[in-house]
C-alpha positions as CSV (number, residue, x, y, z in Angstrom):
1,M,42.5,12.4,-26.9
2,V,42.1,13.7,-23.3
3,D,39.6,11.9,-21.1
4,T,39.7,11.9,-17.3
5,I,41.4,14.7,-15.4
6,R,42.0,15.0,-11.7
7,I,42.6,18.4,-10.2
8,R,43.7,19.7,-6.8
9,T,43.6,23.2,-5.4
10,R,43.1,25.1,-2.1
11,V,39.9,27.0,-1.5
12,R,39.0,29.7,1.0
13,N,35.8,31.0,2.7
14,L,33.9,27.7,2.1
15,D,30.2,27.9,2.9
16,E,29.5,24.3,4.0
17,T,25.8,24.9,4.3
18,K,25.6,25.2,0.5
19,I,27.5,22.0,-0.4
20,F,24.5,19.8,-0.6
21,E,22.5,22.2,-2.7
22,F,25.6,22.7,-4.9
23,S,26.0,19.0,-5.5
24,C,22.6,18.9,-7.2
25,Q,23.7,21.3,-9.9
26,K,25.2,20.6,-13.3
27,V,28.2,22.0,-15.2
28,G,28.5,21.2,-18.9
29,N,26.8,17.8,-19.2
30,L,27.9,16.6,-15.8
31,K,26.2,16.6,-12.4
32,Y,28.3,17.4,-9.3
33,R,28.7,14.6,-6.9
34,Y,30.1,15.2,-3.4
35,F,32.2,12.7,-1.4
36,K,33.1,13.3,2.2
37,D,36.5,11.6,2.3
38,V,37.7,9.8,-0.9
39,I,36.3,9.7,-4.4
40,T,35.2,6.1,-4.7
41,V,34.0,5.8,-8.3
42,G,36.0,5.0,-11.5
43,S,36.7,7.1,-14.5
44,W,33.6,5.8,-16.2
45,S,31.5,8.1,-14.0
46,R,29.1,10.5,-15.7
47,D,29.5,13.0,-12.8
48,L,32.0,15.6,-11.7
49,N,33.1,13.9,-8.5
50,F,34.7,16.1,-5.8
51,V,35.8,16.1,-2.2
52,I,36.7,19.1,0.1
53,R,39.0,18.0,2.9
54,D,39.3,19.6,6.4
55,D,42.3,21.7,5.3
56,L,40.0,23.1,2.4
57,T,41.9,21.2,-0.3
58,L,39.5,20.6,-3.1
59,V,40.0,17.5,-5.3
60,F,37.8,16.7,-8.2
61,E,37.9,14.6,-11.3
62,F,35.8,14.3,-14.4
63,S,35.7,13.1,-18.0
64,L,36.5,16.0,-20.4
65,P,34.6,14.5,-23.4
66,K,31.5,13.7,-21.2
67,F,31.6,17.3,-20.1
68,Y,31.2,18.5,-23.7
69,F,29.5,15.6,-25.5
70,N,27.7,13.6,-22.7
71,H,29.7,10.6,-23.7
72,N,33.3,9.8,-24.4
73,L,33.1,8.1,-27.8
74,H,34.3,11.3,-29.4
75,L,37.8,12.5,-28.4
76,A,38.4,15.8,-26.6
77,S,41.5,17.9,-27.4
78,F,43.9,19.6,-25.0
79,E,42.6,23.0,-26.3
80,M,39.2,22.1,-24.7
81,I,40.6,21.9,-21.1
82,N,40.8,25.5,-20.2
83,D,37.2,26.4,-21.1
84,A,35.9,23.5,-19.2
85,L,37.9,24.3,-16.1
86,N,36.9,28.0,-16.2
87,D,33.2,26.9,-16.3
88,I,33.9,24.7,-13.3
89,R,35.7,27.4,-11.4
90,K,32.8,29.9,-12.0
91,S,30.3,27.4,-10.5
92,F,32.5,26.7,-7.4
93,L,32.6,30.5,-6.7
94,S,29.0,30.1,-5.5
95,I,30.3,28.2,-2.4
96,C,33.9,29.3,-1.9
97,D,36.8,31.5,-3.1
98,I,38.9,29.6,-5.6
99,P,42.2,30.5,-7.4
100,E,42.6,30.9,-11.1
101,I,42.9,27.6,-13.1
102,D,46.5,28.1,-14.0
103,D,47.5,27.5,-10.4
104,W,45.6,24.3,-10.1
105,D,47.5,21.0,-9.7
106,C,47.0,18.3,-12.2
107,M,47.3,15.0,-10.3
108,R,46.2,12.8,-13.2
109,I,45.4,12.9,-16.9
110,D,44.2,10.2,-19.2
111,L,44.9,10.1,-22.9
112,C,42.9,7.8,-25.2
113,D,42.4,6.8,-28.8
114,Y,41.3,3.8,-30.8
115,L,43.5,1.1,-32.1
116,D,43.3,0.7,-35.9
117,T,42.0,-2.8,-36.3
118,T,39.3,-4.5,-38.4
119,D,38.4,-7.0,-35.6
120,A,38.4,-5.5,-32.1
121,Y,37.5,-8.8,-30.4
122,H,40.2,-10.8,-32.0
123,S,42.8,-8.0,-31.5
124,L,42.0,-7.9,-27.8
125,S,42.5,-11.7,-27.5
126,L,46.0,-11.3,-29.1
127,L,46.9,-8.6,-26.5
128,K,46.2,-11.1,-23.7
129,H,49.4,-12.9,-24.8
130,I,51.8,-9.9,-24.5
131,S,53.2,-8.0,-21.5
132,F,54.8,-4.7,-20.8
133,P,58.1,-4.3,-19.0
134,R,57.7,-3.3,-15.3
135,K,53.9,-3.5,-15.6
136,K,51.5,-6.0,-14.0
137,S,49.2,-7.5,-16.5
138,Y,45.5,-8.2,-15.8
139,Y,43.3,-9.9,-18.3
140,Y,39.5,-9.7,-18.3
141,D,36.7,-10.7,-20.7
142,T,36.5,-7.3,-22.4
143,S,39.7,-5.6,-21.4
144,V,43.4,-6.0,-20.6
145,M,45.4,-3.8,-18.2
146,Y,49.1,-3.1,-17.8
147,V,49.5,-1.4,-14.4
148,G,52.5,0.5,-13.2
149,N,53.4,3.0,-10.5
150,S,53.7,6.1,-12.7
151,Y,51.4,5.2,-15.6
152,S,49.1,2.4,-16.6
153,T,47.6,1.4,-19.9
154,K,44.2,-0.2,-20.5
155,V,42.8,-1.6,-23.7
156,Y,39.1,-2.5,-23.8
157,L,36.2,-3.1,-26.1
158,K,34.3,0.2,-26.3
159,Y,30.9,-1.3,-27.1
160,P,30.2,-3.1,-23.8
161,E,31.6,-0.2,-21.7
162,F,29.4,2.3,-23.6
163,M,26.3,0.1,-23.2
164,I,26.8,-0.3,-19.4
165,N,27.8,3.3,-18.5
166,D,26.3,5.7,-21.1
167,F,23.7,4.2,-23.4
168,M,20.7,4.2,-21.1
169,A,21.3,7.7,-19.9
170,I,21.5,9.1,-23.4
171,K,18.5,6.9,-24.5
172,K,16.3,8.6,-22.0
173,V,17.0,12.0,-23.7
174,D,17.3,11.0,-27.4
175,L,16.7,7.4,-28.5
176,G,17.8,8.1,-32.1
177,Y,21.1,9.6,-31.0
178,A,21.7,6.8,-28.6
179,M,21.3,4.2,-31.3
180,Q,23.8,6.1,-33.6
181,L,26.4,6.1,-30.8
182,K,25.7,2.4,-30.2
183,N,26.5,1.6,-33.8
184,L,29.6,3.9,-33.6
185,A,30.9,2.0,-30.5
186,D,30.6,-1.4,-32.2
187,N,33.9,-3.1,-33.1
188,K,35.9,-0.3,-31.5
189,L,39.0,-1.2,-29.5
190,R,40.1,1.7,-27.2
191,V,43.5,2.3,-25.6
192,E,43.7,4.5,-22.6
193,T,46.8,5.5,-20.6
194,T,46.6,7.1,-17.2
195,Y,49.4,9.4,-16.3
196,R,49.8,9.9,-12.5
197,S,51.5,12.7,-10.6
198,K,54.8,10.7,-10.4
199,W,55.1,10.4,-14.2
200,L,54.0,13.9,-14.8
201,K,56.6,15.4,-12.4
202,E,59.5,13.2,-13.8
203,N,58.7,13.8,-17.5
204,L,57.4,17.3,-17.6
205,G,60.3,18.6,-15.5
206,T,58.4,20.0,-12.6
207,I,59.7,19.6,-9.0
208,K,56.1,19.5,-7.6
209,T,52.9,18.2,-9.0
210,P,52.5,20.1,-12.4
211,K,50.0,22.9,-12.8
212,I,47.4,23.0,-15.5
213,K,49.5,25.5,-17.4
214,D,52.4,23.0,-17.4
215,I,50.2,20.3,-18.9
216,I,49.0,22.7,-21.7
217,I,52.5,24.0,-22.5
218,K,54.2,20.6,-22.4
219,K,51.4,18.6,-24.0
220,N,53.6,17.3,-26.8
221,K,55.6,15.2,-24.3
222,L,52.4,13.5,-23.2
223,I,51.1,13.1,-26.7
224,N,54.4,11.6,-28.0
225,H,54.6,9.1,-25.1
226,F,51.0,8.0,-25.7
227,K,51.6,7.6,-29.4
228,Y,54.7,5.4,-28.6
229,T,52.6,3.2,-26.3
230,K,49.8,2.9,-28.9
231,K,52.4,2.0,-31.6
232,K,53.9,-0.6,-29.3
233,L,50.5,-2.3,-29.0
234,L,49.9,-2.2,-32.7
235,L,53.3,-3.7,-33.4
236,N,52.2,-6.7,-31.3
237,V,48.7,-7.0,-32.8
238,N,49.3,-6.6,-36.5
239,P,52.0,-9.2,-37.1
240,M,50.0,-11.7,-35.1
241,L,46.9,-11.0,-37.3
242,M,49.1,-11.7,-40.4
243,V,50.3,-14.9,-38.8
244,Q,46.8,-16.2,-38.6
245,K,46.2,-15.5,-42.3
246,N,49.4,-17.1,-43.5
247,L,49.5,-20.1,-41.1
248,L,46.6,-22.0,-42.6
249,K,48.0,-21.5,-46.1
250,E,51.4,-22.9,-45.1
251,L,49.8,-25.8,-43.3
252,K,47.9,-26.8,-46.4
253,Q,51.1,-26.6,-48.5
254,L,53.0,-28.7,-46.0
255,Y,50.3,-31.3,-45.8
256,P,48.8,-31.5,-49.3
257,K,47.6,-35.0,-48.8
258,K,46.4,-34.5,-45.2
259,K,44.0,-31.6,-45.4
260,N,42.2,-32.8,-42.2
261,T,45.6,-32.7,-40.4
262,A,46.2,-29.2,-41.5
263,L,42.8,-28.0,-40.4
264,R,43.1,-29.8,-37.0
265,I,46.5,-28.0,-36.3
266,Y,45.0,-24.7,-37.4
267,Q,42.0,-25.2,-35.2
268,F,44.3,-25.9,-32.3
269,Y,46.2,-22.7,-33.0
270,V,43.0,-20.6,-33.0
271,L,41.8,-22.2,-29.8
272,Y,45.1,-22.1,-27.9
273,Y,46.5,-18.8,-29.0
274,N,43.7,-16.6,-30.2
275,T,40.4,-17.6,-28.6
276,Y,38.6,-14.6,-27.1
277,D,37.4,-16.6,-24.1
278,F,40.7,-18.3,-23.6
279,N,40.3,-21.3,-21.1
280,K,43.4,-23.5,-20.6
281,R,41.4,-26.2,-18.8
282,A,39.0,-26.5,-21.7
283,I,42.0,-26.9,-24.1
284,E,43.5,-29.6,-22.0
285,Q,40.2,-31.5,-22.0
286,L,40.1,-31.4,-25.8
287,Y,43.7,-32.4,-26.4
288,S,46.1,-34.7,-24.7
289,K,49.4,-33.3,-23.4
290,S,51.4,-35.0,-26.1
291,T,49.1,-33.6,-28.8
292,I,49.4,-30.1,-27.3
293,C,53.2,-30.4,-27.3
294,R,53.3,-31.8,-30.9
295,Y,51.0,-29.1,-32.3
296,K,52.9,-26.3,-30.6
297,F,56.1,-27.7,-32.0
298,I,54.6,-27.8,-35.5
299,I,53.3,-24.3,-35.3
300,S,56.6,-22.8,-33.9
301,S,58.6,-24.7,-36.6
302,I,56.4,-23.2,-39.4
303,L,56.5,-19.7,-38.0
304,S,60.2,-19.8,-37.5
305,Q,60.8,-21.6,-40.8
306,S,63.1,-24.0,-38.9
307,Y,61.8,-27.0,-40.9
308,V,63.1,-25.8,-44.3
309,N,66.4,-27.5,-44.3
310,D,66.1,-29.7,-41.3
311,I,65.2,-33.4,-41.9
312,D,64.7,-34.1,-38.2
313,V,62.2,-31.3,-37.9
314,Q,60.4,-32.3,-41.1
315,Y,60.1,-35.8,-39.7
316,R,58.9,-34.6,-36.3
317,I,56.1,-32.5,-37.8
318,G,55.0,-35.2,-40.2
319,M,56.1,-33.8,-43.5
320,I,58.0,-37.0,-44.4
321,T,57.3,-40.6,-43.5
322,N,59.4,-42.9,-41.3
323,K,60.6,-44.7,-44.4
324,Q,61.7,-41.4,-46.1
325,Y,63.4,-40.2,-43.0
326,K,65.5,-43.4,-42.7
327,H,66.3,-43.1,-46.4
328,F,67.5,-39.5,-46.1
329,K,69.5,-40.4,-42.9
330,S,71.2,-43.3,-44.6
331,M,72.1,-41.2,-47.6
332,A,73.5,-38.5,-45.3
333,S,75.6,-41.0,-43.3
334,C,76.9,-42.5,-46.6
335,S,77.9,-39.1,-48.0
336,S,79.6,-38.1,-44.7
337,S,81.6,-41.4,-44.5
338,S,82.8,-41.2,-48.1
339,S,84.0,-37.7,-47.6
């Protein structure tokens, strides 16, 4: 569940002459990587990235599962944090004096899990049509991001991310294990929420940036919020998956003598709403504006069931002919005048 962690603490008696040599060492499965000013790599990094500022503030970040497993396909628990940080502290003692881990500030922590879906690619395409309140949405080929000031959520296909960042490194050590992980990553949709210092202070009840001990003691607040976010995503994905299964069935029932019409409308639905590589310009080249409007109206009428007792809607979506429509309208006007 825990992935990237960013830590801040103040060190003393730093031996700067040893930093270069130290940055070539390993801790757990990670190699140290030193930055002079700002850590400029993302959370996908396979290193423990650190910077030591002029005021001797040490900031470092790393992936907890990669520390233990050499990849982050498996999930790491909160209970694994302290042992990892104690190992890191011991290694830093070779170049400086550093406080006990309980006094370290936690500036960021990422929680992650997998969305329960049978089709990761299709589920991701559905998420490209939803938004989160007070979050900026960004859509990419293999991921979607909902970015906010205090926390952000990212949903992405695990397979391409694993192949780019971890597969080759593991393959060099153990080809068989790398292939097992490759198969494990296939069709996995991962959700990852980054909790920044602002969210942690406001929700864990600390005036300043929370310490590691605060994170451990109040972990349930983090876990519950993450579960809520994950549930919110699933509530959007699962009903839309059911819509796709039911829509074609209803279209065939509504157009029993026009099977090609039913299939054309369904094909439009798949292209317009659910295509993985959604491209509006390509859609507009395939369909005229009037056809797009008509098909969208038909789909919305079926999904909302507004056509059931509405003659006008039934006529507009082609369930009844012009002759039938005029007949029903004349009968309706006759019955209203007689009454």
